[in-house]
C-alpha positions as CSV (number, residue, x, y, z in Angstrom):
1,M,0.0,0.1,0.0
2,L,2.9,2.4,0.7
3,T,4.2,1.9,-2.7
4,E,0.9,2.7,-4.2
5,W,0.4,5.6,-2.1
6,F,4.0,7.1,-2.9
7,T,3.4,6.5,-6.7
8,H,0.1,8.3,-6.5
9,L,1.7,11.3,-4.9
10,T,4.8,11.6,-7.0
11,T,3.6,10.7,-10.6
12,A,3.4,13.6,-12.8
13,C,-0.2,13.8,-14.0
14,P,-2.6,16.6,-15.1
15,P,-5.2,17.3,-12.4
16,L,-8.3,16.3,-14.6
17,V,-6.7,13.0,-15.4
18,R,-6.0,12.4,-11.8
19,K,-9.4,13.3,-10.8
20,L,-11.1,11.0,-13.4
21,G,-9.1,8.1,-11.8
22,Y,-6.6,7.3,-14.7
23,L,-3.6,7.3,-12.4
24,R,-5.4,5.2,-9.8
25,E,-6.3,2.7,-12.5
26,S,-2.8,2.5,-13.8
27,I,-1.4,2.0,-10.2
28,A,-4.1,-0.8,-9.8
29,I,-3.2,-2.6,-12.9
30,R,0.6,-2.6,-11.8
31,S,-0.6,-4.0,-8.5
32,R,-2.7,-6.7,-10.0
33,Y,0.2,-7.7,-12.4
34,R,2.5,-8.2,-9.5
35,R,-0.1,-10.5,-7.8
36,C,-1.0,-12.4,-11.0
37,K,2.4,-12.3,-12.8
38,T,2.4,-16.1,-13.5
39,A,-1.1,-16.3,-14.8
40,W,-0.6,-13.1,-17.0
41,Q,2.8,-14.4,-18.6
42,P,1.1,-16.4,-21.6
43,H,-0.9,-13.3,-22.4
44,L,2.1,-11.0,-22.4
45,E,4.2,-13.3,-24.5
46,S,1.4,-13.9,-27.0
47,S,0.8,-10.0,-27.2
48,Q,4.4,-9.3,-27.8
49,A,4.7,-12.1,-30.4
50,A,1.5,-10.8,-32.2
51,L,2.9,-7.2,-32.3
52,L,6.3,-8.4,-33.8
53,E,4.5,-10.6,-36.3
54,S,2.4,-7.6,-37.6
55,L,5.7,-5.8,-38.5
56,H,5.9,-8.0,-41.6
57,A,3.4,-5.7,-43.0
58,C,5.7,-2.7,-42.7
59,S,7.6,-1.3,-45.9
60,D,9.3,1.5,-43.9
61,F,10.4,1.7,-40.3
62,R,10.4,5.4,-39.4
63,T,7.9,5.9,-36.7
64,A,6.1,3.4,-34.5
65,L,3.0,4.6,-32.9
66,V,1.9,2.6,-29.7
67,F,-1.5,3.4,-28.2
68,G,-2.2,2.0,-24.8
69,S,1.4,1.5,-24.1
70,G,0.6,1.4,-20.2
71,L,3.3,-0.4,-18.2
72,L,5.1,-1.7,-21.2
73,L,4.3,-5.3,-20.1
74,D,3.0,-6.3,-23.4
75,I,5.1,-4.1,-25.6
76,P,8.4,-5.5,-27.2
77,L,10.1,-2.2,-26.6
78,S,13.6,-3.2,-27.2
79,E,12.9,-4.7,-30.6
80,L,10.7,-1.8,-31.6
81,A,13.5,0.7,-30.6
82,T,15.9,-1.4,-32.7
83,R,13.7,-1.7,-35.9
84,F,12.3,1.9,-36.0
85,E,13.9,5.3,-36.1
86,N,11.4,6.6,-33.5
87,V,9.0,4.9,-31.2
88,W,6.2,7.0,-29.7
89,L,4.4,5.5,-26.5
90,V,1.0,7.1,-26.3
91,D,-1.1,6.9,-23.2
92,L,-2.7,9.2,-20.6
93,I,-0.5,8.0,-17.8
94,H,3.3,7.0,-17.8
95,L,4.3,5.8,-14.4
96,P,7.9,6.7,-13.3
97,E,9.2,3.2,-14.2
98,V,7.8,3.4,-17.7
99,R,9.6,6.9,-18.3
100,R,12.8,5.4,-16.9
101,A,12.5,2.3,-19.4
102,A,11.8,4.7,-22.3
103,R,14.9,6.9,-21.3
104,R,17.2,3.8,-22.0
105,Y,16.5,4.4,-25.8
106,A,17.4,7.6,-27.4
107,N,14.7,7.1,-30.1
108,V,11.6,6.3,-27.6
109,R,9.3,9.0,-26.4
110,C,6.4,9.0,-23.9
111,L,3.5,11.1,-25.2
112,S,0.4,11.9,-22.9
113,C,-2.6,12.1,-25.1
114,D,-6.3,11.3,-24.8
115,I,-7.1,9.7,-28.2
116,T,-10.9,9.7,-27.6
117,G,-11.2,13.5,-27.3
118,F,-13.3,12.9,-24.3
119,L,-11.2,15.0,-21.9
120,E,-11.5,18.0,-24.1
121,Q,-15.1,17.8,-24.8
122,M,-16.6,16.4,-21.6
123,E,-17.8,19.6,-20.0
124,A,-19.9,20.2,-23.4
125,L,-21.5,16.9,-23.3
126,S,-25.2,16.4,-22.2
127,P,-27.6,13.5,-22.3
128,N,-29.1,14.9,-25.5
129,N,-25.6,15.4,-27.1
130,L,-22.8,12.8,-26.3
131,N,-21.2,13.0,-29.6
132,L,-17.4,13.3,-29.8
133,P,-15.6,14.4,-33.0
134,P,-13.6,11.7,-34.6
135,P,-10.0,11.5,-33.3
136,A,-7.4,12.9,-35.7
137,S,-4.2,13.1,-33.8
138,F,-1.0,11.9,-35.6
139,L,-3.0,11.1,-38.8
140,D,-1.4,14.1,-40.6
141,N,2.1,12.6,-39.9
142,P,3.4,10.9,-43.0
143,A,6.4,9.4,-41.1
144,V,4.0,7.0,-39.1
145,D,4.8,3.5,-40.7
146,W,3.2,1.2,-38.0
147,V,0.5,1.6,-35.4
148,A,-0.5,-0.5,-32.5
149,S,-3.5,-0.3,-30.1
150,V,-2.6,-2.7,-27.2
151,N,-5.5,-4.0,-24.9
152,L,-7.2,-0.7,-24.9
153,L,-10.4,-1.0,-26.9
154,S,-12.8,-2.3,-24.1
155,Q,-11.2,0.1,-21.6
156,L,-11.7,3.3,-23.5
157,P,-15.3,4.0,-22.3
158,L,-15.0,2.7,-18.6
159,L,-13.8,5.9,-16.8
160,P,-15.8,8.3,-19.0
161,L,-18.8,6.2,-18.3
162,D,-18.2,6.6,-14.5
163,W,-18.1,10.4,-15.0
164,L,-21.2,10.7,-17.1
165,R,-23.2,8.7,-14.5
166,K,-22.1,11.0,-11.8
167,R,-22.6,14.2,-13.9
168,F,-26.1,13.1,-15.1
169,P,-27.7,11.1,-12.4
170,G,-30.4,8.8,-13.9
171,I,-29.0,9.0,-17.4
172,D,-30.5,6.2,-19.6
173,E,-28.2,3.2,-19.5
174,V,-29.1,2.1,-23.0
175,L,-28.0,5.4,-24.1
176,L,-24.6,4.9,-22.3
177,E,-24.3,1.4,-23.8
178,E,-24.7,2.9,-27.3
179,W,-22.3,5.5,-26.6
180,S,-19.8,3.0,-25.3
181,T,-20.0,1.0,-28.5
182,Q,-19.9,4.0,-30.7
183,L,-16.6,5.1,-28.8
184,M,-15.0,1.8,-29.5
185,R,-16.1,1.8,-33.2
186,Q,-14.6,5.3,-33.5
187,H,-11.4,4.1,-32.3
188,L,-11.4,1.3,-34.8
189,D,-12.2,3.8,-37.6
190,Y,-9.3,6.0,-36.4
191,L,-6.8,3.0,-36.7
192,A,-8.0,2.3,-40.2
193,A,-7.6,5.8,-41.2
194,F,-3.8,5.6,-40.7
195,A,-1.7,5.3,-44.0
196,A,0.2,2.5,-42.3
197,P,-0.3,-1.0,-41.1
198,A,-2.1,-1.2,-37.7
199,C,-2.2,-4.0,-35.2
200,L,-5.1,-4.2,-32.7
201,L,-5.0,-6.3,-29.7
202,A,-8.3,-6.3,-28.1
203,D,-10.8,-8.4,-26.0
204,M,-13.2,-10.5,-27.9
205,E,-14.9,-11.8,-24.9
206,Q,-14.8,-11.2,-21.0
207,T,-16.0,-14.0,-18.7
208,T,-16.4,-13.9,-15.0
209,Y,-16.9,-17.2,-13.4
210,E,-17.2,-19.1,-10.1
211,Q,-14.4,-21.6,-9.3
212,N,-16.8,-24.6,-10.2
213,G,-16.9,-23.1,-13.7
214,E,-20.3,-21.6,-13.6
215,V,-20.5,-18.3,-15.7
216,I,-21.6,-15.3,-13.7
217,E,-21.2,-12.7,-16.4
218,H,-20.2,-12.7,-20.0
219,A,-19.5,-9.7,-22.5
220,D,-19.0,-10.3,-26.2
221,F,-17.3,-7.6,-28.3
222,A,-17.2,-9.7,-31.5
223,A,-20.0,-7.7,-33.1
224,I,-18.0,-4.5,-32.4
225,L,-14.8,-5.9,-34.1
226,D,-16.8,-7.6,-36.8
227,F,-13.6,-9.3,-38.1
228,E,-13.7,-7.7,-41.5
229,H,-9.9,-7.4,-40.7
230,Q,-7.5,-10.3,-40.7
231,A,-7.1,-12.0,-37.2
232,L,-3.4,-12.9,-36.5
233,A,-4.0,-15.0,-33.4
234,Q,-6.5,-15.4,-30.4
235,W,-5.7,-16.5,-26.9
236,R,-7.1,-16.7,-23.4
237,W,-5.9,-14.1,-20.8
238,D,-6.4,-15.3,-17.2
239,I,-6.7,-11.6,-16.0
240,A,-8.0,-12.5,-12.6
241,P,-7.3,-16.0,-11.3
242,P,-10.0,-17.2,-8.7
243,G,-9.7,-15.3,-5.4
244,E,-8.3,-12.1,-7.2
245,I,-11.7,-10.5,-7.6
246,A,-13.5,-12.2,-4.7
247,S,-13.4,-15.5,-3.0
248,G,-14.0,-18.3,-5.6
249,I,-14.5,-15.8,-8.4
250,G,-12.2,-15.5,-11.4
251,R,-12.2,-13.7,-14.9
252,F,-10.5,-14.4,-18.2
253,H,-10.7,-12.7,-21.6
254,R,-10.3,-13.9,-25.0
255,V,-7.9,-11.6,-26.8
256,A,-7.5,-11.2,-30.5
257,A,-4.6,-9.8,-32.5
258,V,-6.2,-8.1,-35.7
259,T,-4.4,-6.5,-38.6
260,M,-6.4,-3.4,-39.7
261,K,-6.7,-2.3,-43.3
262,C,-5.3,1.1,-44.2
263,G,-7.9,3.7,-44.9
264,R,-5.6,6.0,-46.8
265,N,-2.9,5.6,-49.5
């Protein structure tokens, strides 16, 4: 607990990002990884392998753009820094150990950016208008030769949804569900708009279960991904072994690595 408290106090973070809980969530993910390291390892290895496999689609190696770089656990940073002239790690939060890891490579940068546009637009939102403009950051950079979105898609709406529920008590949950789906689809359209190969690592399914195998809750994101794009691989991520969430309760995700078709030439 002292480590988490110290990190929360000392991590550079914009006040609004901190207020919405992004720093807290990043620290919580680090803590869960430390508790569940053995269970996570196959997922992390599969993620890194899929990202490296997707590099075969690259014809140039100027700038690699990684969305959802997080704690770098699932990012083959050394290989990317060797292959590309520049590697840009894009996330809202970069914990101190992440910045230290990036500083080992002269061509790696940590960029703090909200790729949904929610933070900029949140005060203008209302139950009658939840529209966010399509993201456009980095699209005008012709040197981007590879893009990755790493285990980010299903997480994009979570903290914004928390804020919307607090800001607008009683807001229609069906409306929020539709908005959540739209936010994820907007991210997919954004990846496809790059004039570069893009690799998406995303949850296809999330399953919460009792230790006897009985399913308590199941979420299916396959309809959002729609698989018009080519799947490189799929695997199971035991994100919370039984006992991690609650006594006898576990959760696993089915993750897919997908190559996105370029939207521009």
